[in-house]
C-alpha positions as CSV (number, residue, x, y, z in Angstrom):
1,M,160.4,201.6,89.5
2,E,162.9,199.0,88.5
3,R,160.4,196.1,88.1
4,T,162.5,193.1,89.2
5,L,164.0,194.7,92.3
6,R,160.5,196.1,93.2
7,A,159.0,192.6,93.0
8,H,161.7,191.2,95.3
9,F,161.3,194.1,97.8
10,N,157.5,193.9,97.9
11,A,157.5,190.1,98.4
12,A,159.8,190.4,101.4
13,F,158.4,193.6,102.9
14,T,156.9,193.7,106.4
15,N,156.2,196.6,108.8
16,E,158.7,195.0,111.1
17,R,161.5,195.5,108.5
18,Y,160.4,199.1,107.9
19,R,160.6,199.7,111.7
20,R,164.1,198.1,111.8
21,V,165.3,200.6,109.2
22,L,164.0,203.6,111.2
23,D,165.4,202.1,114.4
24,R,168.8,201.8,112.8
25,I,168.8,205.5,111.8
26,E,167.5,206.8,115.0
27,T,169.7,204.7,117.2
28,R,172.8,205.7,115.2
29,L,172.0,209.4,115.5
30,G,170.5,209.2,119.1
31,C,167.4,211.3,118.1
32,S,164.0,210.6,116.5
33,I,163.1,211.6,112.9
34,P,160.4,214.2,113.1
35,F,159.2,213.8,109.5
36,R,157.8,210.8,107.7
37,V,160.3,208.3,106.1
38,A,158.7,206.2,103.4
39,E,158.5,202.4,103.6
40,T,160.7,201.9,100.6
41,P,163.7,203.2,98.8
42,L,163.3,204.1,95.1
43,F,165.0,201.6,92.9
44,I,166.0,203.8,90.0
45,P,166.3,202.1,86.6
46,R,169.6,202.7,84.9
47,D,168.0,204.5,81.8
48,L,166.1,206.9,84.0
49,R,169.2,207.6,86.2
50,L,171.2,208.5,83.2
51,R,168.5,210.8,81.9
52,L,168.3,212.6,85.4
53,V,172.1,212.9,85.5
54,R,172.2,214.5,82.0
55,H,169.2,216.9,82.6
56,A,170.5,218.0,86.0
57,T,174.1,218.5,84.8
58,E,173.0,220.5,81.7
59,I,170.6,222.7,83.8
60,V,173.4,223.5,86.3
61,D,175.7,224.3,83.4
62,E,173.1,226.6,81.9
63,I,172.3,228.6,85.0
64,S,176.0,229.0,85.8
65,R,176.4,231.5,83.0
66,P,177.8,234.7,84.5
67,A,175.3,236.9,82.6
68,L,172.3,235.0,83.9
69,I,173.7,235.0,87.5
70,A,174.1,238.8,87.3
71,K,170.5,239.1,86.1
72,L,169.0,236.9,88.8
73,A,171.0,238.7,91.5
74,D,168.5,241.5,91.2
75,A,166.2,239.3,93.4
76,I,168.4,239.7,96.5
77,P,166.8,242.0,99.0
78,S,169.2,244.9,99.9
79,E,169.0,244.2,103.7
80,L,170.0,240.5,103.0
81,D,172.7,241.2,100.4
82,V,175.8,239.6,101.9
83,P,179.1,240.9,100.8
84,R,181.8,238.8,98.9
85,V,179.6,236.3,97.1
86,D,181.6,233.6,95.3
87,S,181.4,233.0,91.7
88,L,179.4,229.7,92.0
89,C,177.3,228.2,94.8
90,N,178.6,225.4,97.0
91,C,175.2,223.6,97.1
92,I,172.5,223.2,94.5
93,Q,169.5,221.0,94.5
94,V,167.7,220.2,91.2
95,D,164.3,218.5,91.8
96,F,162.6,216.4,89.1
97,A,159.2,214.9,89.0
98,I,159.2,211.4,87.5
99,A,156.9,211.4,84.5
100,R,156.5,209.8,81.0
101,N,158.1,211.6,78.1
102,E,156.7,211.8,74.6
103,A,158.2,208.3,73.8
104,G,156.5,206.8,76.9
105,E,159.8,206.4,78.7
106,L,160.4,207.3,82.4
107,D,162.0,210.7,82.5
108,G,162.5,213.7,84.7
109,R,160.6,217.0,84.6
110,L,162.0,220.0,86.5
111,V,159.9,221.0,89.5
112,E,162.2,223.6,91.0
113,L,165.8,224.2,92.1
114,Q,167.5,225.8,95.0
115,G,171.0,227.2,95.8
116,F,170.7,226.0,99.4
117,P,171.8,222.9,101.3
118,S,169.7,219.7,101.7
119,L,170.1,216.5,103.7
120,Y,173.5,215.5,102.5
121,A,174.6,213.7,105.7
122,L,171.2,212.1,106.7
123,T,170.8,210.7,103.1
124,A,174.1,208.9,103.3
125,V,173.1,207.4,106.7
126,E,169.8,206.3,105.4
127,V,171.3,204.5,102.5
128,Q,173.4,202.5,105.0
129,A,170.4,201.6,107.1
130,W,168.5,200.4,104.0
131,S,171.5,198.5,102.7
132,E,171.6,196.5,106.0
133,E,168.0,195.6,105.7
134,L,168.1,194.8,102.0
135,A,171.0,192.3,102.7
136,T,168.4,190.1,104.5
137,M,165.9,190.2,101.7
138,P,165.9,187.5,99.0
139,G,167.2,188.8,95.7
140,L,168.5,192.1,97.2
141,A,171.6,191.1,99.0
142,R,174.2,193.2,97.2
143,P,176.1,196.6,97.8
144,W,173.8,199.6,97.1
145,T,174.6,203.2,96.4
146,C,173.0,206.6,95.9
147,L,176.3,208.2,94.9
148,F,177.1,209.6,91.5
149,N,180.8,210.5,91.7
150,D,182.2,208.7,94.8
151,P,183.0,205.0,94.8
152,D,181.9,204.5,98.4
153,H,180.5,206.1,101.6
154,D,183.9,206.9,103.0
155,S,184.9,208.8,99.8
156,F,181.7,210.8,100.0
157,V,182.4,211.7,103.7
158,R,185.9,212.9,102.8
159,R,184.7,215.1,100.0
160,F,181.7,216.4,102.2
161,R,184.1,217.2,105.0
162,H,186.5,219.0,102.6
163,A,183.7,221.1,101.2
164,V,182.1,222.1,104.4
165,L,185.3,222.9,106.4
166,G,186.9,224.8,103.6
167,G,190.4,224.5,105.2
168,C,189.2,225.6,108.7
169,D,189.4,223.8,112.0
170,P,186.1,222.0,112.7
171,E,185.8,224.0,116.0
172,E,185.8,227.3,114.0
173,V,183.0,226.1,111.7
174,I,179.3,226.0,112.7
175,L,176.2,224.6,111.1
176,M,173.9,227.7,111.7
177,D,170.1,227.5,112.0
178,L,167.4,228.9,114.2
179,D,167.0,226.8,117.4
180,P,168.6,223.7,115.8
181,T,167.2,221.1,118.0
182,R,163.7,222.0,117.2
183,Q,164.2,221.9,113.4
184,K,162.7,218.9,111.4
185,T,166.1,218.7,109.8
186,Y,167.9,218.2,113.2
187,P,168.7,214.5,112.4
188,D,170.8,215.8,109.4
189,F,172.6,218.2,111.7
190,V,173.5,215.3,114.0
191,A,174.7,213.2,111.0
192,T,176.7,216.2,109.8
193,R,178.4,216.5,113.2
194,E,179.3,212.7,113.1
195,M,180.9,213.1,109.6
196,V,182.3,216.6,109.7
197,G,182.8,217.4,113.4
198,I,180.9,220.7,113.6
199,D,178.2,221.8,116.0
200,A,174.8,223.1,115.1
201,V,174.4,226.6,116.6
202,C,171.6,229.1,116.7
203,P,172.7,232.6,115.3
204,T,171.1,234.3,118.3
205,T,173.8,232.8,120.6
206,L,176.7,234.2,118.6
207,E,178.7,237.2,119.9
208,R,180.0,240.0,117.6
209,D,183.3,241.9,118.0
210,G,183.8,244.3,115.1
211,R,183.9,242.2,111.9
212,R,184.4,238.9,113.9
213,L,181.8,236.4,115.2
214,F,182.4,234.2,118.2
215,R,180.6,231.3,120.0
216,R,181.0,229.9,123.4
217,V,182.4,226.4,123.8
218,G,182.3,225.7,127.5
219,D,184.0,228.5,129.2
220,R,186.0,229.5,126.0
221,R,185.3,232.1,123.3
222,V,186.0,230.6,119.9
223,Q,186.0,232.6,116.7
224,V,183.6,231.4,114.0
225,R,185.5,231.6,110.6
226,R,183.0,229.6,108.5
227,I,179.3,229.0,108.5
228,Y,177.4,226.1,107.0
229,N,174.3,228.2,106.4
230,R,170.9,226.4,107.0
231,V,168.9,229.4,107.9
232,V,165.7,229.7,105.7
233,F,165.0,233.4,105.3
234,D,161.2,233.3,105.4
235,E,161.4,231.3,108.7
236,L,163.9,234.0,110.0
237,E,161.4,236.7,109.1
238,K,158.5,234.9,110.7
239,S,160.5,234.3,113.9
240,G,161.0,237.9,114.7
241,V,164.3,237.2,116.4
242,T,167.1,239.7,116.7
243,L,170.4,238.6,115.5
244,P,173.8,240.0,116.8
245,F,174.7,240.8,113.2
246,A,173.0,241.9,109.9
247,Y,173.3,239.8,106.9
248,N,174.6,242.8,104.8
249,D,177.4,243.4,107.3
250,D,180.9,242.7,106.0
251,L,181.9,240.0,108.4
252,D,185.2,238.1,108.6
253,V,183.5,234.7,107.7
254,T,183.2,232.5,104.8
255,W,180.0,230.6,103.9
256,F,178.9,227.2,102.8
257,P,176.9,228.2,100.8
258,H,177.0,232.0,100.5
259,P,173.4,233.2,101.5
260,N,172.9,235.2,98.3
261,W,172.5,231.9,96.3
262,Y,169.2,231.4,98.2
263,W,167.8,234.1,96.0
264,I,169.9,233.7,92.8
265,W,169.2,230.0,92.3
266,S,165.6,229.3,93.2
267,K,162.2,228.9,91.6
268,N,163.1,232.5,90.4
269,T,165.5,230.9,88.0
270,V,163.1,228.4,86.3
271,P,161.5,230.9,83.9
272,F,164.9,231.6,82.5
273,I,166.0,228.0,81.7
274,E,165.6,226.6,78.2
275,H,165.8,222.9,78.5
276,P,163.6,220.0,77.3
277,S,163.0,218.8,80.9
278,V,161.7,222.2,82.1
279,P,158.0,222.8,81.8
280,R,157.0,226.3,80.5
281,A,157.0,228.9,83.3
282,T,156.1,232.5,83.4
283,L,156.5,235.2,86.2
284,L,153.2,236.8,86.9
285,S,154.9,240.2,86.3
286,R,155.5,239.0,82.7
287,L,152.2,237.2,82.2
288,A,150.6,238.9,79.1
289,E,147.2,237.0,79.6
290,I,145.9,234.3,81.8
291,P,145.7,230.9,79.9
292,D,142.3,229.5,79.3
293,D,143.4,226.0,80.5
294,L,144.4,226.9,84.0
295,E,143.7,223.3,85.0
296,N,147.1,222.5,83.3
297,Y,149.0,225.0,85.5
298,V,150.3,225.5,89.0
299,L,150.8,228.8,90.8
300,K,154.0,229.0,92.9
301,P,155.7,231.6,95.2
302,L,159.4,231.9,94.3
303,F,160.9,232.0,97.8
304,S,159.2,229.5,100.0
305,F,160.1,226.0,101.3
306,A,158.2,222.7,101.6
307,G,155.5,223.7,99.1
308,A,154.2,226.5,101.1
309,G,151.8,228.7,99.2
310,V,151.7,226.5,96.1
311,K,148.3,226.3,94.4
312,V,147.7,223.1,92.3
313,D,144.1,223.9,91.4
314,V,144.8,227.4,90.4
315,T,142.0,229.8,89.5
316,R,141.8,233.3,87.9
317,A,140.9,234.6,91.3
318,D,144.1,233.2,92.8
319,I,146.1,235.1,90.2
320,D,144.1,238.2,90.5
321,A,144.6,238.1,94.3
322,V,148.4,238.6,94.0
323,P,149.1,242.3,94.4
324,S,150.8,244.0,91.5
325,H,153.9,244.9,93.6
326,Q,154.3,241.1,94.5
327,R,153.7,239.6,91.0
328,G,157.5,239.4,90.4
329,G,157.6,236.8,93.2
330,W,155.1,234.4,91.7
331,M,155.2,232.2,88.7
332,L,152.7,230.2,86.7
333,Q,154.1,226.9,85.6
334,R,152.8,224.2,83.3
335,K,151.6,221.3,85.4
336,I,153.5,218.0,85.4
337,V,151.7,214.7,85.2
338,Y,153.5,212.4,87.6
339,E,153.9,208.7,86.8
340,P,152.6,206.6,89.7
341,G,155.2,204.1,88.9
342,I,156.0,202.6,92.3
343,V,153.6,199.8,93.1
344,T,152.9,199.0,96.8
345,P,152.3,195.4,97.9
346,E,148.6,196.4,98.0
347,G,148.7,197.6,94.4
348,H,148.6,201.4,95.0
349,G,150.5,203.6,92.6
350,V,153.1,206.0,94.2
351,K,154.5,209.2,92.6
352,A,158.1,210.3,93.1
353,E,160.4,213.4,93.0
354,V,164.1,213.0,92.8
355,R,166.3,215.6,94.2
356,M,169.7,215.7,92.4
357,M,172.2,217.2,94.9
358,F,175.4,219.0,93.8
359,M,178.2,220.1,96.0
360,R,181.3,222.3,95.4
361,A,184.3,222.9,97.7
362,P,185.9,226.4,97.6
363,D,188.9,225.0,95.5
364,E,186.7,223.3,93.0
365,P,185.8,225.1,89.7
366,K,182.2,223.9,89.5
367,P,179.5,222.0,91.4
368,T,179.6,218.2,91.1
369,L,176.6,215.9,91.2
370,T,176.9,214.0,94.5
371,L,173.9,212.0,95.7
372,N,170.1,212.2,95.7
373,L,167.1,212.0,97.9
374,V,163.5,211.2,97.0
375,R,160.1,212.2,98.1
376,L,157.1,209.9,97.6
377,S,153.5,210.8,97.3
378,R,150.0,209.5,96.8
379,G,148.3,212.9,97.1
380,K,148.0,215.9,94.7
381,M,151.3,217.3,96.0
382,L,154.3,215.9,97.9
383,G,153.7,217.9,101.0
384,V,152.8,216.4,104.4
385,D,149.2,217.8,104.3
386,Q,148.4,216.2,101.0
387,N,149.7,212.8,102.3
388,K,148.8,212.6,105.9
389,D,146.3,209.7,105.5
390,F,148.6,207.6,103.3
391,D,151.4,205.1,103.9
392,W,154.3,204.5,101.4
393,V,154.8,208.2,101.3
394,G,157.5,210.6,102.6
395,G,161.2,211.0,102.4
396,T,163.5,208.3,101.1
397,V,166.4,207.8,98.8
398,G,167.0,206.6,95.2
399,I,169.4,203.6,95.0
400,W,170.8,201.1,92.5
401,P,173.3,198.3,92.7
402,A,176.8,199.7,93.4
403,D,178.3,197.6,90.6
404,E,176.0,199.4,88.1
405,A,177.4,202.8,89.0
């Protein structure tokens, strides 16, 4: 979206360069990336970056109010209500669609947020891979960054490691997800191990002894004292697996982040935010009447990942089809008009969402904006199904010259 940098990039772009970036990432991690990586980074103009920083920071401050947190905690299912939740989440993601504001300027409009981890480690690796390639492209040979509050990659890694470990020995900390090697996020798990030194472990392999959890490391039994939680609850429910513990058990572990934040900070939070960047949203359970201009709205389930269940071309029948007892789990949100502001070498316009990623260590008073990732789209939505026939779409990262930070 930064025009001068975009012109330099497009003039030098080749599919061979794109393949080299992918090869750098996959060679470093020793695994393939099972999702589509876009052909380009997003060059974020300074004015847009400052707006996104301001919006994201103000929104996180607003939803951190204790009274609102207590209200949103009602969404936690009793069987998944984990004891000893902390006062603020360790990870929060604030997703903005890039659109035009009333003044015609590039700006962010909130799509959703989540109190759940994202691809912290993989994003940092991807920036390094792109930086190496950009160094060979005329007009782009300079240091690049995606970091908001760290001067360089090593500083980010130290802060990330401190937050994840929480003072524990790396062997006593696990990244927990169902069948980790089969997850699309597995490359991030590998990158996390490289940076933090922790293993990705399936919860079904853990052993319970009273309030303590253990894992097997070779022929040794090692106590798990801290969990980097990556288990998505709707996936857990669909899997039908039996765990050696219940989430509402009072276990002798700490969490990064505590699982309750999955429910507290989510799309469930959006209708309660009053901020200029947040499109009007209403829970179906609070909807007095269906708007006449439904073409200007989207219908979203509150607790789903990767756009599952979202209806872009919503109809009255879609709303009526939601059972009354489930209407508190859906919201109707004013549709955002994305700006197709990234121009491909062939002249196609590409839309973008920027995820502003916050992180908080246990000894820090509040989450700090850390880095970002980006999703590019040429379809109606940013999901795989809506973009399967397009190039210049998929996951990437927003970058800018490091001396501009």
